[in-house]
N, C-alpha and C positions, 0 to 999 in steps of 0.2 A: 504493500500500500504506500510505503514511503516514496517509492519510485513514481507512482501515479500522482501523488501530491506534488512532487517536484515538477513533473511534466505539466500538470495543471497550472502551477504557479508561473511557469514559463509562458503558457498560453495566455494567462491573464495579463502578463507584461506585454505580450504581442498585441493583445486586444486594445490595450491603452494606447500603444503606438499607432495602431490602425485608426482608432477614434480621433486622435490628434490630427493625423493626416486627412481624415475625412472632414474635420472642421476647417482645415486650411483649404481643402478643395471646395467646400461649400462657399467660403468667402470669395474664392476666385470665380465660382459659378455665378454668384450674385453680380459681381462686377461685369462678367461676360454678358449676362442678360441685360444689364443696363446699357452696355455698349451696343448690343444687337438692337435694342429698342431705339436708341438714338440714330442708328444707321438704317433703320427700317428693315432689318434682316429678320428672317424667320428664326424661331428658336431651334427647330429641328434642322440638323445638317447631316443627312444620311451618309454622305461621303466621309465626314469627320468621324462619325460613329463606327463606320467600317474600318477606318484607319486604326482607331483605338483598339478595337476587338482583334484586328489582324496582328497587332504587336504581342498579343498574349498567347502563350504557348499551350496552356492547359485549359481544357474545357471548363473546369470548375472556376477558373479565373474569368473566363469569358462570361459565364453565367452571372457571376457576382457583378461584373462591370456592366452587364446589360441592365441590372437593377439600379446600379449607381447612375448610369446615364438616364434612365427613366426618371429617377428622383431629381436629378440635376435639371432636366427639362421642366419638371413641375415647379422647382424652385425658381427658375428663370421666368416662368409664367406667373408666379405668385400664387400657385394653387396647392402648394405643399405647406402644411403647418407643422 
């Protein structure tokens, strides 16, 4: 059990790092949305989404990023609370 607890502690530390990075990404997404609105651009950029997903090697990563992209677009639209 000690080994399991050690691994879980490591996962908890990784989760905190991921959460911090997601906060930074959200702030950047908000700025991006503001710039898109000023420029009259659409929130959705399918080519950009494909680029992001193409860089990721693992299917699990692509699935996570699909959700991140979906939430990011809702944040830019102002429809995510």
